[in-house]
C-alpha positions as CSV (number, residue, x, y, z in Angstrom):
1,M,18.7,-15.3,17.8
2,P,16.9,-12.4,19.5
3,T,14.3,-10.4,17.7
4,P,16.0,-7.6,15.7
5,L,15.6,-4.1,17.0
6,R,13.5,-1.7,14.9
7,L,15.9,1.0,13.6
8,E,14.4,4.0,11.9
9,V,16.8,6.0,9.7
10,I,15.6,9.6,9.4
11,V,16.7,11.5,6.3
12,A,16.6,15.1,7.3
13,S,17.3,17.2,4.3
14,I,14.4,18.1,2.1
15,R,16.1,20.6,-0.2
16,P,16.0,20.4,-4.0
17,E,19.1,18.6,-5.4
18,R,19.9,17.3,-1.9
19,F,22.8,14.9,-1.4
20,A,21.0,13.1,1.4
21,P,19.8,10.1,-0.6
22,V,23.4,9.1,-1.4
23,V,24.6,9.3,2.2
24,A,21.4,7.7,3.6
25,G,21.5,5.0,1.0
26,W,25.0,4.0,1.9
27,F,24.1,4.0,5.6
28,V,20.9,2.1,5.2
29,R,22.7,-0.6,3.3
30,T,25.3,-0.8,6.0
31,A,22.6,-1.1,8.8
32,R,20.6,-3.7,6.8
33,S,23.7,-5.9,6.7
34,R,23.6,-6.1,10.5
35,P,21.3,-8.9,11.8
36,E,20.5,-7.1,15.0
37,F,18.4,-4.5,13.2
38,D,15.2,-4.4,11.2
39,T,15.9,-1.1,9.4
40,G,13.3,1.3,8.0
41,V,13.6,4.8,6.4
42,I,11.7,7.9,7.2
43,D,12.5,10.4,4.6
44,L,11.3,13.8,5.7
45,L,10.8,14.9,2.1
46,D,8.0,12.2,1.9
47,T,6.7,13.0,5.4
48,P,5.0,16.4,5.3
49,L,4.9,17.4,8.9
50,P,3.3,20.8,9.5
51,P,5.8,23.4,10.7
52,D,3.2,24.8,13.1
53,L,3.1,21.4,14.8
54,S,-0.6,21.0,14.3
55,E,-2.2,17.5,14.5
56,T,-2.6,15.9,11.1
57,A,-3.0,12.4,9.8
58,E,0.6,12.5,8.6
59,T,1.7,13.5,12.1
60,A,-0.2,10.6,13.7
61,R,1.3,8.1,11.2
62,F,4.8,9.6,11.9
63,R,4.4,9.2,15.7
64,Q,3.1,5.6,15.2
65,R,6.4,4.7,13.4
66,L,8.4,6.4,16.1
67,A,6.5,4.5,18.8
68,A,7.2,1.2,17.2
69,A,11.0,1.9,16.8
70,D,13.7,0.8,19.3
71,A,16.5,3.1,17.9
72,F,17.1,5.9,15.5
73,V,19.7,7.4,13.2
74,A,19.4,10.9,11.9
75,V,21.2,11.4,8.6
76,T,21.7,15.2,8.5
77,S,23.4,17.9,6.5
78,E,24.7,21.1,8.0
79,Y,23.2,24.4,6.9
80,N,24.7,27.6,8.3
81,H,26.3,25.7,11.2
82,G,23.0,24.0,12.1
83,Y,20.8,21.2,11.2
84,P,17.8,21.4,8.8
85,A,14.5,22.9,10.0
86,S,12.7,19.8,8.8
87,L,14.5,17.7,11.4
88,K,13.6,20.2,14.2
89,T,10.0,20.0,13.1
90,A,10.2,16.2,13.2
91,L,11.7,16.2,16.7
92,D,9.1,18.6,17.9
93,S,6.2,16.7,16.3
94,A,6.4,13.9,18.8
95,K,7.1,13.7,22.5
96,H,6.7,10.4,24.3
97,E,7.6,8.4,21.3
98,W,11.2,9.5,21.4
99,R,11.7,8.9,25.1
100,A,14.2,6.3,26.5
101,K,15.4,5.4,23.0
102,P,18.9,5.7,21.5
103,I,19.9,7.8,18.5
104,G,23.0,8.0,16.4
105,F,24.0,10.6,13.8
106,V,25.4,10.4,10.3
107,S,26.4,13.9,9.1
108,Y,27.8,15.4,6.0
109,G,28.8,18.7,4.6
110,G,31.8,20.8,3.7
111,L,34.8,21.2,5.9
112,S,33.0,20.5,9.1
113,G,31.3,17.4,7.8
114,G,28.2,18.3,9.7
115,L,29.7,18.0,13.1
116,R,28.3,21.4,14.3
117,A,24.8,20.2,13.4
118,V,25.4,17.0,15.4
119,E,26.6,18.9,18.5
120,Q,23.4,21.0,18.4
121,L,21.3,17.8,17.9
122,R,22.8,16.2,21.0
123,Q,21.4,19.0,23.1
124,V,17.9,18.8,21.5
125,V,17.6,15.0,21.8
126,A,18.7,15.1,25.4
127,E,15.8,17.4,26.1
128,V,13.3,14.9,24.6
129,H,14.8,12.2,26.8
130,M,16.7,10.3,24.1
131,V,20.2,8.8,24.6
132,S,22.7,9.9,21.9
133,V,25.4,7.3,21.3
134,R,28.9,8.5,21.5
135,E,30.1,7.4,18.1
136,S,28.9,9.3,15.0
137,V,29.7,9.2,11.3
138,S,30.9,12.3,9.5
139,F,31.6,13.0,5.8
140,H,33.7,16.1,5.1
141,R,33.3,17.3,1.6
142,A,30.7,14.6,1.2
143,R,30.2,14.8,-2.6
144,K,33.9,13.7,-3.0
145,Q,33.5,10.8,-0.7
146,F,31.1,8.7,-2.7
147,D,31.3,7.0,-6.2
148,A,28.6,7.0,-8.8
149,D,27.0,3.9,-7.2
150,G,26.7,5.6,-3.8
151,N,29.6,3.7,-2.2
152,T,32.5,5.1,-0.2
153,E,36.0,4.0,0.4
154,N,36.3,6.3,3.5
155,G,37.7,3.8,6.0
156,P,37.3,6.0,9.1
157,A,33.6,6.6,8.2
158,I,33.0,2.9,7.6
159,D,34.6,2.0,10.9
160,A,32.7,4.7,12.7
161,A,29.4,3.3,11.3
162,D,30.2,-0.1,12.6
163,R,31.0,1.2,16.1
164,M,27.9,3.4,16.1
165,L,25.7,0.5,15.1
166,T,27.2,-1.7,17.8
167,Q,26.5,1.1,20.4
168,L,23.0,1.5,19.1
169,A,22.3,-2.2,19.4
170,W,23.6,-2.2,23.0
171,W,21.6,0.8,24.0
172,G,18.6,-0.3,22.1
173,N,18.5,-3.7,23.8
174,A,19.2,-2.2,27.3
175,L,16.6,0.5,27.0
176,A,14.0,-1.8,25.5
177,A,14.5,-4.2,28.5
178,A,14.3,-1.2,30.9
179,R,11.1,0.1,29.3
180,D,9.5,-3.4,29.5
181,A,10.5,-3.9,33.1
182,D,9.6,-0.4,34.3
183,P,8.0,2.2,32.0
184,Y,10.1,5.4,31.6
185,P,8.9,8.0,34.1
186,G,9.6,11.0,31.9
């Protein structure tokens, strides 16, 4: 069996009383059930990146984790039709570490389920030379989609997570092989 890809799940929301741990917890359990991934979690609440993008020890540690990763998933809420400022800071705090790596999205929110945030993120990650996979996972009215143990019976979301992880594995392997054969020129 090939070496598992290092998948880092980035938990974007840092707000008090956030719902992010429930959604992220479900997704991390789902990803960890897949043998093609070695899954870690970067919770931005526990990763104090400076909003002025200055160089700190935390920023250096963050970039080291990104550099060691083969793929990413951002678990994001939607605030005012956009994604959290903490995620923008995270994306802007690194440069080369993101390049030529795939990213997927798990979003949640009210009626839109975070889809507007994901559409904005697709533009941003393209600018930092990432490949966003086509499939995404979305939870509309998210608080009603999970039970007290953090599980969901939302069949379309479960199926979308499976398809997204399959796409991430394909892109992660393809891009890792490409980076090994010929370093990305970006």
